[in-house]
Steps between C-alpha positions, in 0.01 A plus 500: 500500500756734667264617770709331768764772437255778586606557865866505394483676161607842635796351678596306181489820292704689758784245541520317171731771356725467809519125442590577137773742613651238725486243214697734276797464743544152353510622139861525371623854449580434140149374421326828437253338267389243765461780758280700259284203404455392860403847609255541216336165572475583874356848423230341279413246768478780756268704273280191444489445877390864547221441250359238742462788751300684239291188429420428864440862591145578604353847451464634851671742737676240716857379504499159334722189491638616835767299673609587852783310678645601834858623465612700803174467692610684818531824299194454277718432199347243262539383149165626376418554131184563300368666186214740421387691191763770558806266516376241249591684180827632640609143567404398148685802361812403686504133386413607140776760476754251639429277201559798270825589674616140477437515122687835472806353684584282195652806328502768768749346739845371385704485821432316828173376357439237774547753774279755324213244472543405863458861603186524288342189663588619850340839413183324380471323840524830676252676280231227514553461873444874557171496321368193688629558854230553766737529794688831532826336602481264199411794278807692618727199445385467139507882454867517602588174312414677167776757552791248499454344150405834340810659652718235333310503172573875467846491663639200308324497163425876469660770290794739551363660820353176643661519843372856557148404382491182710615673823252789446217253445590302811541802734184672385278197546678384822442841675125492435474134595660556844247770589220260395649236730488744793128571423428122480663442838304790643177352374590156648568665838168687491319176413665338802390788726141472373466123477757357737695305244763565231392453135648581165184373321371742239138427583561562874683830440210626292294511821720710728369837610724800434465873556511723199848624603626140523346414163663797332843412636473134402354579164788727437746215574320250273438764234870598478605138447237446234539841333873437446417163344227628271687754451288809560630848439733618659637156610557386134872598446631145548277363225658636179848388614386158596306449175769631268781297663300178553513224236191465290349223711565693814327806357198293394462354856579835667232686296256210470488374859731671749344843462156338565629405848452859596158543356391159632638600845288812509187306405559200721648660811525882522136578392314224698718533811458879545160600352462831688853611409437407133197722477709785644786431258292471182571852366872468560529157340284613207720805450815289495330259256398771262847664515658160430273446196586830338863517611575147378343573163683827450839360590439198274438740215857636508694174548756421226535142628224242424543317831491822706187607319322177593635524859362852551171397346458257794492796736210638295311171469540406864369844586169396347497181709539718815237742375237225460597344831456818710179591322366229738219396269445137394532590129813712561680220702393233249658717230806539720546125547437438126751778412765326713463197271477713188820691583682175568404369159542813290807651662666157545442445123648849424820410694521175307456691173782734592714201600446337161651791302768563766620137451526574123641851511646549848352842529172636641520858374193600296722699263687180402184356339243600241322306231514170692147402385642454147776271629310325775131505401381234757689674780347834391148350507543352850660818622202701368233286683690506830568876472128563429402283797726722719336810351157361591342429164143362533494126439836451668568439869634843600174671404279301743716562800543874446129541416391334820748699702388832359129418533551377853689816592248728338202338685680486840351698785776457761635852426357806327792524252469148356353622169789745468753222563331296222505780251858595571618143484325444162771725346742212577323289240561773245866535594546120481371507140748775423817340638419146380378592151788737449748238611348241269507745206874573553596135541278334240425746220697705256813396314754257637758749617777271622661226287519273805116478500460384139553127567351454843326170553127504571350316796603140536242227560589493871462881533174490302360236735600716790308802376198305371450360854483860634275617219243230586444675833527849355195435280321274756497773770420769241204312348357304794620640833211337691710183534721702734271758656232258620754308708664803660174693569399332826836546658518864382153571641611361834789749515271791401242405766766489770644844413222721356203610710167368374355838409802574272469159334135545429570847352731350236376396160368150432395324184634279228782601269567379149631141482281385785710654777267556795564785736361466855553794728187473720568503870479159647530361850 
């Protein structure tokens, strides 16, 4: 019935939040309730529209629902968008988490509510556009657009050191982005030299011929921009400040979606554009990923602040994403994409849980709690499930992603040390159990040490709905991941075939894993 929207659905999903942001200009400043209701309604409509993308998506390795419109045609700059199995679930994650953040804003934001919601909607347009852009100029516009609303979200609605955190976030990400822009312009120039015309089209730039030296230089420029955004060790120092100072909704979006811009950038651009350089860089990228996994876990273990603990855990969890990606096996990259979604759900929920008790107690120090499960039993139960999903308990979403990543890394043949990287990184799973279970024990169990905690209210109906929506996907991915993996597999295989020589693909393991997840690593032409 809605099939007439198919050619335009991606554009609708990109720009509907922007239309909503402009509409909020006409909401009176003293009508915070109207601004919240309107934003929530728009976020729900946006999520439902993104589900149409899922419904119409066909399982193949092509970009689908593409729309290309000439923009600045003399320079090869077009409005060109499309979706494949890699970007599909990241778009759905973005629209879903925006609904959750709109629900959280009912209690989490008290001042300048309308402006806060406007920034969130502008940020959603930037994020969705980044995932769907198939023209490098358009991609860069959306990539930079994301910085502006997040800068204001941290700088206006953040904590005591909000200005410092906002400026640090902006400078770090801007420096990397400018180097990436130089590399994009260099690729466009090389394409013109080889084909006689200028083009920023992603599909065109995939076909340029580069020497190994040129690939290494350009990969370095792209990799720096994306490594800062992930953030990989040692480019992670902006993250704890940004997370701790950001409002709860800002932290959810920052962890849930913005960090995935870096991992998505590697998989969509840096790896396919520069395949020879990627093979050379595998041991270095895997080393940084393994260091990040262990370092992030160990630093999380000693954090006295709940929000800082969750922030540093992102360094560890995103290290797993990078590990699976640079294993360059189909199963490893599928696990990597799935873990992007898992991290967005689990870590986003952890930030929401921290925000719930911060609103009630105005403190995030672990030592200020204890025995909360007696006072807030429903909160304690939800916290336990989300915490275990982050640990990687079988049956929950985190386990599937980490399992696929470790198996994919162990069976990779792109470097002799891949098995060693897999074994070393497995210790990160153990450390995650240590810092998360220990944190949960100190916050939830034992006597109620502080009188202020004795009469805390349990989750409200709105908060419970918020967490139940997340738990649906936590269990869905954990129990039946095939819904997700079968749609991303063709696009992932296409990346592997472009980068990895056939004899190395055929040397990797193949078979069928539990849950019906097929692994195809045979060399294909």
